[in-house]
N, C-alpha and C positions, 0 to 999 in steps of 0.2 A: 416833293414839290418846295420844301424850304432848304434840303440840302442845295437844289439846283440855285438857289438865290445866296446862299452864304459862299459856294464856289464862285458863283459871279462876281461878290463884292470881292473876295480874296484878289480874283485876276483882273479886277478894276484899279484894286491900290498896289499891284504887280507892275502894269501896265504906265499906272503913274510915276514911278519909280523909274522906271526905265525908260521917261521920256525923257530925263537927262541926260543919258546915255545916248541916244537916239538924235539929240539936237546935234550933237560932234558930228554926225555923218551926214546931216542934211546940208545942201550946197542950193543956196537961192532959185537955181534953173533947175532943179530936180522939178521933170512932171512926175503924172501916179506914175508911169508905166518905170520909170527910172527908179520909184521908190519901191517896186514893186521888184525889181530888180535885187534892190538891197534887201529886202527880204527874205528873197530866194538865197543869199549869199550866204546862210550859217552864222546870223544874227545870233548872243546871247539869248536866252529865255526870256528876259526883263524887255530888253530891248525889242526884241523880233515883235513881243505883246502890244508895243507902244508904237512902233514903225505900224504893225495890220490897224492899229487904232486910227492912228492918222491915216493911212490909206482910206478906210472906210468912210472917216467924219468929213474928208476932204472930196470924195466921190458924192457923198449925200449933198453938199455942198453947191456940186456944179450943175450948169443948165443941164438943160435936155439934149442939147447939140453935143455939147463936152461930154456929157456922159457915153454918148453915142460913139464921140473919137477913142475914149481909152477902152471901149468895150473892143474895137476896130483894133488897136492897139493891143489888147491882151490877143485876142485872135491871131495878130498876124506875128509877134514876137514871142510866144509863149507855147508855142507848139512842141511836136517833139524832137527831142535832141537827136539830130540826126547822125553826126559824128560819133555820139556813144553809142547809138543804135547800130551802126555800121560795124564799129569796134565788136559788140557783142554777138552778134550774128558772124563777124571773123572767127571769133573765138570758139563758139559753139561748132562752126566745121571744122574745126580744128581738131577738137576734145570731143563731142558727141556724146556730150555731159550732159547728164540731166541738171546739175546746178547751174551750169552755160547756158543751157536753155532757160532755166528760170529767168535767167539776170537779162536775157531777150524781152519779157513781160515787162520787168519792171523798166530798162531802157527805153521803150516804146510807148509808155505813160507821158502823154501831153505835160509839159511844164507847166500848164494852168491850172492841173487836179493839184499839184503840190501847194501851188499860189493858193487854190481855194481853201486848202485846209489848213494853210499857216493864217489865213485870214481868217478863219475861223474860230481860231483860237484867242482872237481879240474878246473883251467882255462884251457881251451883246452880238457878236462876230455874225452867230447863225440869223439872228432878225435882220442884220445887215443883208447877208449875203441874201436870202429869200427877199428882198427888196429889189436887190442889182438881178436879182432872177428874171422879177417882173419886168424891168426896164430893156432886158436881154430878149425874152420873148416877145417883145413888141419888134424889137430890132429885126428880128429874125423872117421876121413877115414881109418887111422889107427891104432885107438882106440876107438872104438864104445862103450866105458866103457864113454866115456868124450860127449855122447850126451846130457846127462843128464845137466849139466854144458851149454851146447849151447842153451838148452831150456830156460834156463834162461835168456841166451843173447836176445835171441829170442823177449822171453815174452817184457822185458823192451825196446827194440829197436822198435816191432811194438808199442808201447804206443810213445815211442818219434819221432818216424818219421811218424805218422799217419799224414793224407793225411791235417789234421787242420793246421801245423806247415809248410807244405813246399808251395815254394813261386815258382809259374812258370813264365819264362824270357824268353822273347824270345831274342836270340842269332844273333849279326849281326857283321860288320864289325869295328864299333864303340866299341864294349867289351872288356873292359880290355883286352891286351897281356895273364896277367896270367891264364884267362880263355879260351882264344883261345888256348894256350899251351895243355890245359888241354883236352879239345877237339880234340886235334891232336893224345894226348896218349893216350886218353880212348875210341876213335875209335877202333873195334875191329869188324866189319861186312865186312866194305867195306874203308879198309887201307887209309888213308890220305896221299898223298907222300911229301906235302912240304906245306909253306905259301900257294901258288897259288892255290894249289888244293883245303885248306880250304875256298880262298878268292871265288871261284867259288859255293862252298857250301851255302856260307852264306850273298853275297854279291848281286849276280844274283837275278834280279826281280825276277823272277819265283822257288824260292827258299828259305825256310825259315827253321832254327833251335829251338827249343823251348827247355828249361832243367828245370829239378826241383831243387830247391836249398832249404838248412835248416838252420836257423840262427845260428846254433854250427859250420855250414862251409859252412861260406857264398861265401867263392870262390873258392868251389870243387861241381862240379855239382854231382848229384846223379844218375839221368839218365837222357837221351837226346833223342831226335828223330828229326832224319832229314826229310826234307818233301820236294816234287818235286811237282808244278801244272803243271796238263798236260792237253791237250784235248782230251783222253782217257786213258782207262787203259792200263798200261804199260807190254809188256812180255819179257821185257828181260831188265838188270842193263846198259849194255854197254852205250845206247843211254844217260841216264840220268847223269853218271860218263863222258863222253865225255870232251875230251881238249876243242874240234871245234867243237859249237854247238851254234843256234841262240836260246837266249831265247825266251821263250813264252809271248807276254804280259797277265800280271797277268790277267787281266779285260776278257781277252778270255777262261781261265781256268775253265774248268767244273769237273774237278779232281784232288784230293788232294792224294799224293802217300806218303805213309810212306815205305823208304825205308832203313831207319836203324835208331834201336833201340838200345842204349848200355846201360847196366848198368855199374855206373863206379865206386863202393866200394863194391870191394869181401867181407869185413865184413858185408855188408848188404844184402848179399844173402838170400833170401828166405821171405824179409820184401818186401812187394808189393807197387811198384809206379806204375809200366806200367798201370795198367786198367786207375788208374785217370789220367794220361799225355796222353794216345790216347784220352780220353773224352775230356777234357777241352781241347786241340789242336785243337779239332773237333769243339768245339766252339768257340773256339777264330778265327780257318779262317772261320767259317761261317759268323761269324758279318764283319770280314774285306773284305771277299769277297761273294758276294753274289750269282756269278753265281755256285759257287762249289755245284755239286748236288751229287757228288761221292766221298766216302772216301774208301781208300783200300791200302793195303800194298804190297809192292814186296819183297815177305820175302824167304830168303833161308832153304834149308830142310836136317840140319846138319846132321840128323843121317840116312839118305836114305840109303846112299850105307855100312855102316855097318850094318845095318840091312837085306839089302839084300842078302849081302855076308854071313851072320850068317845063314839064312834062306833056302839059297842054299844049304849050306853046310848039312842041315837038310833033305832034300831031300824030301820024302814021307811023313815025320812025321812034316816039316814044314808048312808055311803058303802058301807057293808059288807052283803055276801051274809048270806043265815042261814046258809050254809055257814061263813063266817068270822065270824059272832058266837059259833056254836058253838066255833071253836076259840077266841076270846077266853075263852070262860069254862071251856073246859077249861082251859088253859095257866095261869088265875086259880087253879084247883082242884087246881093241880099235878100234873095229868094230862098225858099225853104222847098229843097228837091225830095225830102225825106228820109227818114232814118237807114234804109236799107240802103239808098245810093250812098250816104256816108259813111256808113259803114264799109262798103264796097270798098271806096276810094282809101280809107283811112288802111285798110285791109292790104290793099295793092301797096302803100308806102310801106307797112311795119314788114311785111314777108317778103315784098318783092326789091325794094328801094336799096340802093349800095352806096355806100361813101366812097371817094376817091382813092382810100386806100383797103377797100376792102370789108365786108360786113356790114350791117347794118346801117341804111343812111340817118335812121335816128340817135342820136346820140344818147338818150335816155334808155331808149331799147340797148343799146350796144353794152350801156354800164351795168342793166339788169342783167339781162340774158348771158351777158358775160361771169357775172356772179351766180349765175345756175337759177335765175328765177324763170319760170314759165310767163310766157304772153297768154293771159288769161281771158280778157275781157276788152272791149273796146265801147267806150262812153260818148254818146253824143248829146250836148247842149249840156257838157260838165263844166265846164270853165264860160262865164259869161262877163268875166273882167276884161277890160280893154285890151290886156296882154295877151290872154288866152283866146281871144277871138281874134286876135291880129296872127298868132302861131300858128293856131290849129283849127281855126275856127268854131274852139269851144272844145274840140276834142282832147277827151283824156283816159287814159289806160290803166289797168290792174293789172300787175305783173305778181304772180303767184311766187311766196317763198316755200313750195312743198318740201319740209324737212328731208325727206327720204330720198328726194331726187334732186337736191338740191346739188352734189357732187356728179353725179352722174351727169347731167344737162350743162354743168361748167365743162367738166370734160370733152361731152360732143360739142360744144360750141369752140371750146379752143383748138380741137382736132381739126375739126372740117367744118365749122360755120355754123352746125346743124343747131335750128332754132327750135327750143319748144315751146309748141303753143297749142292752144287748145283747139277742141273740134268747134266748139265756138266761133270761136274768131277763124281758123280755115272754110268754116263754112259760107263767111263773110267773102271771101275772094270768089271773083267768078272770072274764067277764063275771056280773054281777049274778042274773041273772034264768037262763040256763041251765046257769052253772058249767061253761061249755065255754072252753079258752084264748083269751086274745085276739089277735089274728094282727097 
């Protein structure tokens, strides 16, 4: 990471030197999109760095409305160079040459991709572009036409943030305070109340925390996972987070529990790190603790309640049976319909609920099943926090990472959407008509 800091300092000095030359090309009426045209015009290295830094600094100072206007400008003005593409196509039709065919690929690239590349060369350019994409993602939700511009960011970020550039670090109480503070801020699954709470999670002998970092963001985690070392698969989060508990001797641990996974950078949403993180952490823990035999999550089911309410409203046209609709109404009334009834409802959601884009409706299920885990167990009354009750009436799920089966499960899920599921969970699922278990 020190080499990245040295390089960043060097780039900053080059950019400062280039500001003198860049000023000569600046006209007062230049808007940001005009400055982007200048950046793409082939400036010298120092001038290009200075202009890139100027664009990013000016963007950061804009109001939300002006940022949106700029993103619209990028989408409209920096698409594919159509004349160049048509010329490349015409030449290839004449020659049928492999080299000319490859030139079509170059000509078909949107100009916005090269613009983003050049902006990334500026000092701290990667950090600024991640923040810019966070704005873009929010804008896409309101203006789907901007999705093509986001595709350009996603394409480049997938290369810049691939596994080869990521560094896994173990976070403990000796980690610099700057990073520990960010762990507190970024924890969204199970809130860290204060520094004492953080210490319980990173300093106890039976607790571990691992994070991925990137050279361009050396003190800012991309994603982290919190791990509890236990002697059994847990069925509730309370004992793991309890203030007063007796730590387990790590040499007696048989199970590693991934109980909180947090993506830290909103601007990197959709760029996959988690599958690499889980697998590498399993390798790290296996080397450190030879007694570990089981690797499992204790995960939320964040979409369960919304799914159940929506399907109950649909009545006979929905996925739920009459008994499951009654369970939903009972839960909403604050009653206790019984463990078996809640397990049946949760199994329906996890095994038959589908997202609009396909795959399981539950985002956490999509993540772990896509990584090759098996849906192992559903736990009722596992999370009594306001958030856990609001999202899933307290239901939590164990996903098992069975090392010999991970790749096979992953391939089956990727190829056909097949869900690896234990017989225990499958038995909870009932037919809609007869209410008998699905075998």
